[in-house]
ZAMI-703042 format. One line per 5 residues: number of its first residue (from 1); their letters; for each residue x, y, z of N, C-alpha, C, O. Coordinates in Angstrom, 2 decimals, padded with zeros to 5 digits. Layout:
<rs>
NUM = a = X:Y:Z:X:Y:Z:X:Y:Z:X:Y:Z ~ ...;
</rs>
This chain:
<rs>
1 = xxxxx = 058.44:127.39:013.79:058.49:126.14:013.99:060.16:125.48:013.83:060.67:125.54:012.71 ~ 060.76:125.01:014.68:061.96:124.36:014.46:062.02:123.71:013.26:060.93:123.42:012.76 ~ 062.95:123.42:012.72:063.28:122.00:011.33:063.40:121.13:012.12:063.87:121.13:013.26 ~ 062.83:120.10:011.31:063.11:118.74:011.70:064.37:118.26:011.21:064.55:118.40:010.00 ~ 065.35:117.71:011.93:066.57:117.13:011.70:066.43:115.82:010.88:065.68:114.97:011.35;
6 = xxxxx = 066.98:115.57:009.87:066.87:114.28:009.37:068.15:113.37:008.67:068.51:113.81:007.57 ~ 068.68:112.51:009.02:070.04:112.18:008.90:069.96:110.73:009.17:068.93:110.15:009.51 ~ 071.29:110.08:008.98:071.77:108.88:008.74:071.21:108.26:010.24:070.68:107.15:010.22 ~ 071.31:108.88:011.35:070.90:108.44:012.70:069.23:108.28:012.72:068.61:107.41:013.32 ~ 068.73:109.22:011.99:067.20:109.12:011.95:066.65:107.95:011.24:065.69:107.31:011.68;
11 = xxxxx = 067.43:107.61:009.86:067.05:106.08:009.34:067.39:105.08:010.14:066.64:104.10:010.12 ~ 068.53:105.07:011.00:068.52:103.85:012.01:067.49:103.74:012.99:067.06:102.63:013.30 ~ 067.07:104.72:013.46:066.13:104.70:014.72:064.81:104.35:013.88:064.02:103.55:014.37 ~ 064.59:104.87:012.80:063.30:104.35:011.87:063.57:102.89:011.79:062.70:102.18:012.30 ~ 064.79:102.17:011.17:064.74:100.87:010.98:064.53:100.12:012.58:063.70:099.21:012.62;
16 = xxxxx = 065.07:100.40:013.55:065.17:100.08:014.55:063.53:099.96:015.09:063.27:098.88:015.62 ~ 062.67:100.72:015.04:061.07:100.78:015.21:060.52:099.99:014.04:059.59:099.28:014.44 ~ 060.75:099.86:012.78:060.45:098.63:012.18:060.74:097.28:012.42:059.94:096.40:012.11 ~ 062.06:096.97:013.08:062.38:095.89:013.31:061.50:095.59:014.64:061.05:094.45:014.77 ~ 061.25:096.52:015.58:060.52:096.11:017.08:059.02:095.53:016.21:058.39:094.51:016.50;
21 = xxxxx = 058.78:096.28:015.34:057.02:095.75:014.98:057.28:094.81:013.64:056.55:094.82:012.66 ~ 058.14:094.23:013.76:057.99:093.49:012.33:057.44:092.15:012.22:057.49:091.55:011.14 ~ 056.93:091.65:013.27:056.05:090.72:013.59:054.67:090.83:013.11:053.97:089.89:012.74 ~ 054.30:092.33:013.15:052.91:092.82:012.95:052.83:093.02:011.43:051.75:093.31:010.93 ~ 054.20:092.83:010.49:053.89:093.25:009.36:053.96:091.98:008.40:054.40:090.93:008.87;
26 = xxxxx = 053.48:092.04:006.91:053.75:090.80:006.31:054.90:090.77:005.87:055.48:091.86:005.90 ~ 055.63:089.65:005.33:057.04:089.57:004.99:057.11:090.48:003.82:057.84:091.45:004.01 ~ 056.67:090.43:002.93:056.67:091.36:001.44:056.84:092.56:002.03:057.98:093.01:001.90 ~ 055.70:093.53:002.95:055.98:094.42:003.31:057.06:094.94:004.33:057.29:096.13:004.51 ~ 057.63:093.99:004.92:058.67:094.26:005.39:059.87:094.42:004.73:060.61:095.38:004.95;
31 = xxxxx = 060.19:093.27:003.71:061.15:093.60:002.58:061.00:095.08:002.05:061.96:095.84:002.17 ~ 059.89:095.49:001.50:059.52:096.66:000.84:060.28:097.92:001.74:060.93:098.78:001.15 ~ 060.12:097.91:003.33:060.37:098.85:004.03:061.80:098.84:004.14:062.50:099.85:004.13 ~ 062.23:097.63:004.25:063.89:097.62:004.41:064.61:098.28:003.09:065.54:099.09:003.10 ~ 064.00:097.79:002.07:064.72:098.24:000.93:064.63:100.19:001.05:065.52:101.00:000.82;
36 = xxxxx = 063.47:100.39:001.40:063.18:101.98:001.46:064.31:102.50:002.64:065.09:103.43:002.44 ~ 064.26:101.87:003.65:065.27:102.41:004.57:066.70:102.43:004.14:067.49:103.32:004.45 ~ 067.04:101.25:003.29:068.37:101.24:002.55:068.68:102.21:001.83:069.83:102.63:001.84 ~ 067.74:102.77:001.06:067.50:103.88:-000.03:067.95:105.11:000.49:068.84:105.85:000.05 ~ 067.09:105.27:001.67:067.14:106.39:002.45:068.74:106.80:003.33:069.23:107.90:003.55;
41 = xxxxx = 069.11:105.81:003.59:070.58:105.42:004.54:071.59:105.90:003.48:072.46:106.72:003.79 ~ 071.47:105.38:002.18:072.24:105.76:001.16:072.56:107.02:000.84:073.68:107.52:000.86 ~ 071.36:107.62:000.50:071.04:109.04:000.18:071.48:110.00:001.56:071.96:111.12:001.38 ~ 071.35:109.64:002.48:071.80:110.73:003.98:073.45:110.39:003.98:074.19:110.81:004.87 ~ 073.90:109.62:002.91:075.50:109.60:003.17:075.99:110.22:001.87:077.18:110.18:001.55;
46 = xxxxx = 075.12:110.73:001.20:075.62:111.33:-000.05:075.87:112.76:000.22:075.32:113.36:001.14 ~ 076.93:113.41:-000.80:077.29:114.82:-000.61:077.10:115.48:-001.71:077.26:114.91:-002.78 ~ 076.74:116.71:-001.67:076.14:117.33:-002.90:076.62:117.07:-004.45:075.82:117.09:-005.39 ~ 078.08:116.80:-004.62:078.64:116.50:-005.75:078.42:114.81:-006.14:078.65:114.23:-007.20 ~ 077.92:114.32:-004.88:077.62:112.74:-005.31:076.76:112.55:-006.69:076.03:113.50:-006.96;
51 = xxxxx = 076.74:111.54:-007.49:075.79:111.33:-008.48:074.61:110.69:-007.37:074.83:110.26:-006.24 ~ 073.36:110.78:-008.05:072.35:110.19:-007.47:072.58:108.72:-007.22:073.24:108.02:-007.99 ~ 071.95:108.23:-006.00:072.12:106.69:-005.73:071.08:106.06:-006.64:070.01:106.67:-006.67 ~ 071.16:104.96:-007.39:070.27:104.53:-007.89:069.22:103.53:-007.06:069.65:102.80:-006.17 ~ 067.77:103.54:-007.41:066.93:103.28:-006.41:067.15:101.72:-006.39:067.36:101.07:-007.41;
56 = xxxxx = 067.07:101.15:-005.06:067.34:099.76:-004.69:066.29:098.84:-005.74:065.27:099.26:-006.29 ~ 066.87:097.51:-005.83:065.72:096.59:-006.62:064.46:096.56:-005.56:064.58:096.43:-004.34 ~ 063.41:096.69:-006.19:062.22:096.32:-005.41:062.09:095.00:-005.06:062.74:094.14:-005.65 ~ 061.17:094.68:-003.99:061.04:093.28:-003.37:059.60:092.96:-004.62:058.74:093.70:-005.08 ~ 059.95:091.36:-004.82:059.02:090.86:-005.58:057.66:091.24:-005.56:057.22:091.05:-004.43;
61 = xxxxx = 056.76:091.73:-006.37:055.52:092.09:-006.18:054.42:090.98:-006.33:053.57:090.99:-007.22 ~ 054.52:090.18:-005.49:053.65:088.86:-005.39:052.20:089.31:-004.79:052.28:090.12:-003.87 ~ 050.85:088.87:-005.19:049.83:089.18:-004.72:049.61:088.24:-003.34:050.22:087.17:-003.42 ~ 049.02:088.39:-002.37:049.11:087.59:-001.13:048.70:086.30:-001.41:049.31:085.46:-000.74 ~ 047.79:085.81:-002.25:047.35:084.67:-002.50:048.50:083.82:-003.11:048.56:082.61:-002.95;
66 = xxxxx = 049.71:084.77:-004.08:050.80:083.97:-004.48:052.01:083.60:-003.35:052.98:082.86:-003.49 ~ 051.63:084.32:-002.28:052.74:084.16:-001.17:052.61:082.65:-000.57:053.62:082.22:-000.02 ~ 051.55:081.88:-000.61:051.40:080.58:-000.05:052.50:079.72:-000.79:052.63:079.95:-001.99 ~ 053.29:078.79:-000.25:054.19:077.87:-000.73:053.48:076.72:-001.49:054.06:075.97:-002.27 ~ 052.36:076.66:-001.22:051.30:075.78:-001.96:050.94:076.06:-003.30:050.64:075.18:-004.11;
71 = xxxxx = 050.97:077.60:-003.61:050.62:078.20:-004.91:051.54:077.97:-006.14:052.76:078.14:-006.05 ~ 050.97:077.59:-007.25:051.47:077.08:-008.42:050.98:077.96:-009.66:051.72:078.32:-010.58 ~ 049.61:078.26:-009.56:048.98:078.84:-011.03:049.36:078.16:-012.00:049.47:076.93:-012.07 ~ 049.61:079.12:-012.93:050.58:078.45:-014.40:051.73:078.28:-014.72:052.10:077.94:-015.84 ~ 052.59:078.55:-013.56:053.84:078.41:-013.86:054.62:076.87:-013.56:054.11:076.08:-012.77;
76 = xxxxx = 055.92:076.55:-014.27:056.64:075.43:-014.33:057.00:075.54:-013.02:056.94:076.47:-012.21 ~ 057.42:074.28:-012.98:058.26:073.86:-011.62:059.36:074.70:-011.46:059.56:075.32:-010.42 ~ 060.17:074.77:-012.56:061.34:075.77:-012.63:061.11:076.91:-012.08:061.67:077.34:-011.08 ~ 059.87:077.69:-013.01:059.90:079.16:-012.69:059.28:079.20:-011.27:059.49:080.27:-010.70 ~ 058.61:078.37:-010.63:057.91:078.35:-009.16:059.24:078.49:-008.18:059.39:079.35:-007.32;
81 = xxxxx = 060.32:077.25:-008.58:061.53:077.56:-007.90:062.36:078.87:-007.90:063.02:079.36:-006.98 ~ 062.18:079.26:-009.04:063.36:080.52:-009.24:062.43:081.57:-008.48:062.94:082.33:-007.66 ~ 061.21:081.62:-008.74:060.60:082.67:-007.83:060.63:082.63:-006.34:060.58:083.71:-005.76 ~ 060.71:081.61:-005.69:060.93:081.20:-004.36:062.11:081.49:-003.85:062.26:082.20:-002.85 ~ 063.16:080.88:-004.61:064.64:081.43:-004.49:064.95:082.93:-004.55:065.73:083.38:-003.71;
86 = xxxxx = 064.37:083.76:-005.51:064.52:085.25:-005.48:063.94:085.78:-004.06:064.54:086.61:-003.37 ~ 062.64:085.16:-003.70:062.24:085.87:-002.42:063.11:085.53:-001.26:063.47:086.33:-000.40 ~ 063.37:084.42:-001.29:063.96:084.06:-000.06:065.33:084.71:000.17:065.77:085.01:001.28 ~ 065.90:084.89:-000.93:067.24:085.85:-000.96:066.88:087.16:-000.59:067.53:087.75:000.28 ~ 065.70:087.81:-001.29:065.31:089.24:-000.66:065.24:089.19:000.96:065.69:090.12:001.63;
91 = xxxxx = 064.82:088.35:001.39:064.45:088.44:002.92:065.61:088.25:003.47:065.74:088.87:004.52 ~ 066.84:087.38:003.03:068.21:087.31:003.57:068.86:088.61:003.60:069.37:089.02:004.64 ~ 068.88:089.21:002.64:069.39:090.51:002.15:068.66:091.53:003.23:069.44:092.18:003.92 ~ 067.51:091.69:003.41:066.45:092.57:004.17:067.48:092.42:005.57:068.28:093.21:006.07 ~ 067.12:091.22:005.90:067.63:090.81:007.55:069.01:091.33:007.82:069.29:092.09:008.74;
96 = xxxxx = 070.03:090.73:006.72:071.39:091.04:006.87:071.77:092.69:007.01:072.70:093.08:007.72 ~ 070.99:093.51:006.28:070.87:094.86:006.47:070.42:095.28:007.85:071.08:096.03:008.57 ~ 069.46:094.82:008.13:068.82:095.29:009.69:070.01:094.82:010.40:070.29:095.54:011.36 ~ 070.76:093.87:010.23:071.62:093.79:011.31:072.65:094.64:011.40:073.03:094.85:012.56 ~ 073.42:095.41:010.22:074.21:096.26:010.12:073.66:097.60:010.60:074.41:098.52:010.90;
101 = xxxxx = 072.32:097.68:010.68:071.60:099.01:011.19:071.76:098.94:012.60:071.94:099.93:013.31 ~ 071.69:097.57:013.10:071.44:097.37:014.76:072.80:097.62:015.22:073.03:098.09:016.33 ~ 073.84:097.27:014.28:075.52:097.23:014.64:075.96:098.62:014.58:077.08:098.86:015.05 ~ 075.19:099.68:014.04:075.90:101.27:013.68:075.88:101.61:015.17:075.08:101.27:016.04 ~ 076.83:102.28:015.22:077.40:103.35:016.29:076.74:104.57:016.54:076.90:105.22:017.57;
106 = xxxxx = 075.90:104.94:015.46:075.35:106.19:015.29:073.63:105.90:016.08:072.70:106.69:016.18 ~ 073.70:104.87:016.41:072.19:104.57:016.70:072.13:105.26:018.20:072.83:104.92:019.15 ~ 071.10:106.36:018.20:071.35:107.14:019.66:070.22:106.55:020.56:069.30:105.76:020.35 ~ 070.65:107.22:021.59:069.45:106.59:022.86:068.33:107.41:022.62:068.33:108.64:022.63 ~ 067.19:106.49:022.37:065.79:107.17:022.19:065.03:107.24:023.46:065.62:106.84:024.46;
111 = xxxxx = 063.96:107.63:023.57:063.12:107.68:024.93:062.69:106.42:025.23:062.56:106.05:026.40 ~ 062.40:105.53:024.03:062.06:104.04:024.57:063.12:103.71:025.50:062.64:103.46:026.60 ~ 064.36:103.61:025.47:065.35:103.13:026.01:065.25:103.85:027.67:065.22:103.23:028.73 ~ 065.23:105.14:027.50:064.93:105.67:028.90:063.55:105.07:029.78:063.49:104.69:030.95 ~ 062.61:105.14:028.85:061.22:104.34:029.64:061.47:103.19:030.21:060.99:102.97:031.32;
116 = xxxxx = 062.31:102.16:029.51:062.81:100.92:029.98:063.53:100.96:031.27:063.36:100.08:032.12 ~ 064.34:101.94:031.45:064.80:101.96:032.90:064.02:102.32:033.88:064.07:101.82:035.01 ~ 062.84:103.68:033.34:061.96:104.01:034.33:061.10:102.72:034.84:060.99:102.41:036.02 ~ 060.55:102.08:033.80:059.95:100.80:034.23:060.37:099.85:034.87:059.62:099.18:035.58 ~ 061.99:099.54:034.71:062.54:098.63:035.46:062.44:099.08:037.04:062.08:098.30:037.93;
121 = xxxxx = 062.83:100.48:037.27:063.02:100.68:038.69:061.89:101.08:039.42:061.86:100.99:040.65 ~ 060.66:101.66:038.54:059.37:101.81:039.17:058.14:101.17:038.30:057.34:101.90:037.73 ~ 058.06:099.85:038.26:057.31:099.07:037.55:055.67:099.64:037.56:054.82:099.46:036.68 ~ 055.53:100.37:038.85:054.03:100.82:038.97:053.53:102.02:037.92:052.34:102.32:037.90 ~ 054.43:102.66:037.12:054.40:103.39:036.06:054.04:102.81:034.86:053.67:103.63:034.02;
126 = xxxxx = 054.04:101.64:034.51:054.04:101.18:033.59:052.35:101.15:033.16:051.39:101.03:033.93 ~ 052.36:101.30:031.72:050.78:101.09:031.41:050.85:100.51:030.21:051.75:100.78:029.41 ~ 049.71:099.46:029.90:049.77:098.54:028.68:048.49:098.77:027.89:047.50:099.26:028.44 ~ 048.50:098.40:026.46:047.56:098.48:025.87:047.62:097.16:024.94:048.23:097.05:023.88 ~ 046.73:096.00:025.73:047.02:094.73:025.43:048.44:094.44:025.81:048.87:094.84:026.89;
131 = xxxxx = 049.16:093.79:025.03:050.31:093.28:025.40:051.62:094.50:025.10:052.81:094.28:025.31 ~ 051.12:095.63:024.65:052.23:096.61:024.02:052.24:097.48:025.32:051.26:097.63:026.05 ~ 053.41:098.02:025.52:053.76:098.95:026.35:053.17:100.39:026.09:053.30:100.74:024.92 ~ 052.69:101.10:026.73:052.01:102.53:026.32:053.38:103.53:026.28:054.18:103.45:027.20 ~ 053.59:104.44:025.22:054.80:104.96:025.24:054.70:106.16:025.88:053.76:106.90:025.61;
136 = xxxxx = 055.73:106.55:026.87:055.55:107.74:027.59:055.86:109.29:026.62:056.65:109.33:025.67 ~ 055.33:110.09:026.95:055.90:111.63:026.37:057.10:112.16:026.75:057.45:111.87:027.90 ~ 057.80:112.82:026.13:058.91:113.27:026.91:058.77:114.24:028.22:059.72:114.28:029.01 ~ 057.84:114.85:028.40:057.52:115.41:029.73:057.55:114.36:030.74:058.23:114.36:031.76 ~ 056.73:113.45:030.32:056.68:112.32:031.58:058.10:111.59:031.70:058.57:111.35:032.81;
141 = xxxxx = 058.67:111.31:030.70:060.18:110.76:030.86:061.00:111.88:031.93:061.69:111.53:032.89 ~ 060.83:112.79:031.65:061.79:113.87:032.54:060.99:113.96:033.76:061.76:113.98:034.71 ~ 059.96:114.02:034.08:059.42:114.16:035.26:059.64:112.66:036.14:060.03:112.69:037.31 ~ 059.40:111.59:035.56:059.84:110.32:036.28:061.39:110.20:036.60:061.80:109.53:037.55 ~ 062.31:110.96:035.62:063.74:110.80:035.83:064.05:111.49:036.95:064.91:111.10:037.74;
146 = xxxxx = 063.36:112.56:037.08:063.46:113.51:038.44:063.26:112.64:039.66:064.00:112.50:040.63 ~ 062.05:112.06:039.36:061.69:111.27:040.70:062.86:110.37:040.99:063.39:110.43:042.10 ~ 063.25:109.63:040.17:064.15:108.41:040.39:065.48:109.20:040.93:066.29:108.57:041.62 ~ 065.72:110.51:040.65:067.14:111.09:041.02:066.63:111.44:042.97:067.27:111.24:044.01 ~ 065.33:111.99:042.73:064.98:112.18:044.19:064.91:111.18:045.13:064.94:111.49:046.32;
151 = xxxxx = 064.79:109.80:044.73:064.44:108.77:045.69:065.84:108.11:045.51:065.90:107.03:046.09 ~ 066.95:108.48:044.88:068.12:107.84:044.75:068.41:106.67:044.25:069.40:105.96:044.37 ~ 067.21:106.52:043.52:067.21:104.94:042.75:068.32:105.12:041.44:068.82:104.12:040.93 ~ 068.62:106.38:040.99:069.52:106.80:039.83:070.25:108.01:040.63:069.65:108.82:041.34 ~ 071.65:107.98:040.38:072.21:109.37:040.77:072.24:110.58:040.02:072.28:111.63:040.66;
156 = xxxxx = 072.23:110.63:038.71:072.02:111.63:037.92:071.64:111.38:036.55:071.46:110.28:036.04 ~ 071.52:112.70:035.92:071.15:112.39:034.40:071.97:111.70:033.73:071.58:110.97:032.82 ~ 073.25:111.82:034.08:074.17:110.75:033.26:074.34:109.53:033.66:075.01:108.69:033.07 ~ 073.60:109.33:034.91:073.58:107.70:035.37:072.28:107.06:034.28:072.38:106.01:033.65 ~ 071.19:107.93:034.27:070.22:107.73:033.31:070.63:107.33:032.03:070.29:106.24:031.57;
161 = xxxxx = 071.47:108.24:031.33:071.90:107.85:029.84:072.70:107.01:029.90:072.86:106.63:028.74 ~ 073.58:106.23:030.81:074.30:105.33:031.02:073.37:104.12:030.97:073.55:103.32:030.06 ~ 072.68:103.96:031.61:071.67:102.79:031.94:070.86:102.56:030.53:070.68:101.46:030.02 ~ 070.38:103.87:029.98:069.96:103.77:028.64:070.44:103.44:027.78:069.81:102.83:026.92 ~ 071.93:103.72:027.63:072.56:103.31:026.60:072.59:101.69:026.71:072.48:100.97:025.71;
166 = xxxxx = 072.74:101.20:028.01:072.78:099.61:028.20:071.63:098.73:027.74:071.67:097.62:027.23 ~ 070.47:099.60:028.10:069.36:098.84:027.61:069.53:099.21:025.88:069.39:098.20:025.18 ~ 069.74:100.22:025.28:069.96:100.09:023.75:070.73:098.84:023.50:070.23:097.90:022.89 ~ 071.93:098.82:023.94:072.62:097.56:023.38:072.10:096.42:023.63:071.95:095.65:022.68 ~ 071.74:096.05:024.80:070.57:094.99:024.84:069.68:094.77:023.66:069.80:093.85:022.84;
171 = xxxxx = 068.81:095.67:023.67:067.65:095.82:022.64:068.35:095.28:021.25:068.03:094.18:020.79 ~ 069.28:096.08:020.66:070.22:095.69:019.45:070.69:094.20:019.54:070.54:093.45:018.58 ~ 071.20:093.82:020.56:071.82:092.85:020.36:070.84:091.55:020.62:071.11:090.44:020.16 ~ 069.74:091.81:021.36:068.40:090.97:020.98:068.14:090.70:019.74:068.07:089.60:019.20 ~ 067.95:092.23:019.07:067.10:091.98:017.57:068.40:091.45:016.91:068.06:090.48:016.22;
176 = xxxxx = 069.71:091.65:016.81:070.51:090.92:016.07:070.50:089.45:016.12:070.44:088.73:015.12 ~ 070.58:088.95:017.59:070.55:087.65:017.50:068.98:086.91:016.90:068.93:085.76:016.46 ~ 068.30:087.44:016.95:066.87:087.10:016.35:066.94:087.00:014.83:066.41:086.12:014.15 ~ 067.71:088.09:014.34:067.92:088.17:012.78:068.80:087.24:012.23:068.68:086.72:011.12 ~ 069.94:086.99:013.28:070.76:085.64:013.01:070.35:084.50:012.67:070.75:083.83:011.71;
181 = xxxxx = 069.30:084.16:013.65:068.68:082.91:013.54:067.63:082.82:012.34:067.45:081.82:011.65 ~ 067.07:083.83:012.22:066.04:083.92:010.99:066.96:083.60:009.57:066.55:082.84:008.69 ~ 068.07:084.21:009.52:068.89:084.11:008.55:069.61:082.68:008.58:070.07:082.26:007.52 ~ 069.71:082.08:009.49:070.14:080.66:009.30:069.21:079.62:008.74:069.49:078.62:008.09 ~ 068.00:080.09:009.15:066.96:079.21:008.75:066.54:079.75:007.22:066.23:078.91:006.38;
186 = xxxxx = 066.54:080.73:006.97:065.97:081.09:005.44:067.35:080.31:004.69:067.11:079.53:003.77 ~ 068.73:080.54:005.10:069.66:079.77:004.19:069.49:078.51:004.02:069.75:078.01:002.92 ~ 068.99:077.69:005.14:068.66:076.31:004.94:067.46:076.15:004.09:067.49:075.13:003.39 ~ 066.47:076.86:003.98:065.56:076.73:003.10:065.82:077.25:001.70:064.99:076.99:000.82 ~ 066.92:077.97:001.42:067.48:078.50:000.13:068.12:077.31:-000.51:067.74:076.81:-001.56;
191 = xxxxx = 069.33:076.84:000.35:069.59:075.56:000.04:068.90:074.42:-000.44:069.35:073.67:-001.30 ~ 067.86:074.30:000.10:066.86:073.12:-000.23:066.11:073.37:-001.43:065.77:072.49:-002.23 ~ 065.85:074.75:-001.55:065.19:075.14:-002.82:066.26:075.25:-004.24:065.82:075.29:-005.39 ~ 067.70:075.30:-003.91:068.39:075.07:-005.08:068.88:073.87:-005.22:069.53:073.63:-006.24 ~ 068.71:072.99:-004.37:069.11:071.59:-004.66:067.90:071.15:-005.57:068.12:070.55:-006.62;
196 = xxxxx = 066.61:071.45:-005.14:065.49:071.25:-005.85:065.35:071.61:-007.39:064.86:070.93:-008.29 ~ 065.96:072.99:-007.45:066.03:073.55:-008.75:067.12:072.80:-009.71:066.97:072.69:-010.93 ~ 068.09:072.37:-009.08:069.11:071.59:-009.81:068.63:070.35:-010.43:068.71:069.98:-011.60 ~ 068.02:069.68:-009.19:067.24:068.41:-009.80:065.93:068.26:-010.75:065.51:067.24:-011.29 ~ 065.37:069.65:-010.79:064.42:070.05:-012.01:065.17:070.25:-013.33:064.77:069.70:-014.36;
201 = xxx = 066.16:070.96:-013.31:066.89:071.17:-014.45:067.57:069.85:-015.19:067.74:069.69:-016.40 ~ 067.93:068.90:-014.05:068.74:068.03:-014.81:067.60:066.77:-015.37:067.86:065.85:-016.15 ~ 066.58:067.01:-014.84:065.45:066.20:-015.44:064.65:066.73:-016.69:063.74:066.06:-017.16;
</rs>
């Protein structure tokens, strides 16, 4: 069996997949996964003589019922605001890291982007499960790519790669735009929380 290659580009692809399905994850779980990806990303950059990279700070371990903005429990207003500030800062940090990952030039074109080209040029081959596009296997990608070449819808394998690279860039930019919008909203929330904390301390 051939060995599986695991390097920085693999981590980048994994992060891209996480971003694609982020809406299906709880925010706390998304933060944990992003922290884990950052740790793996740092480890793949290490040389044998480099000291081990410290484990990234874990995301806040809050039970689901505590994640509600209406939960106070037995905490004081000051503790409640500090907890929320820390949690929002973690979310901003994770999204900033996701942006850096999407900006990486080492993101490789994967089958997903080739499939997007195929579906664009031959929409009848698309299969859906609910709202999700069913992923094609590698042999299906190759077969449909050859059909596109034979039909003169694309000129060559190089043409397919160029088109897939464009799809990759569009996907990355779309994720970056959404992440930047999320960050702007979170920064507004963070500023409001800090103002409330200062008001609490003043009183």
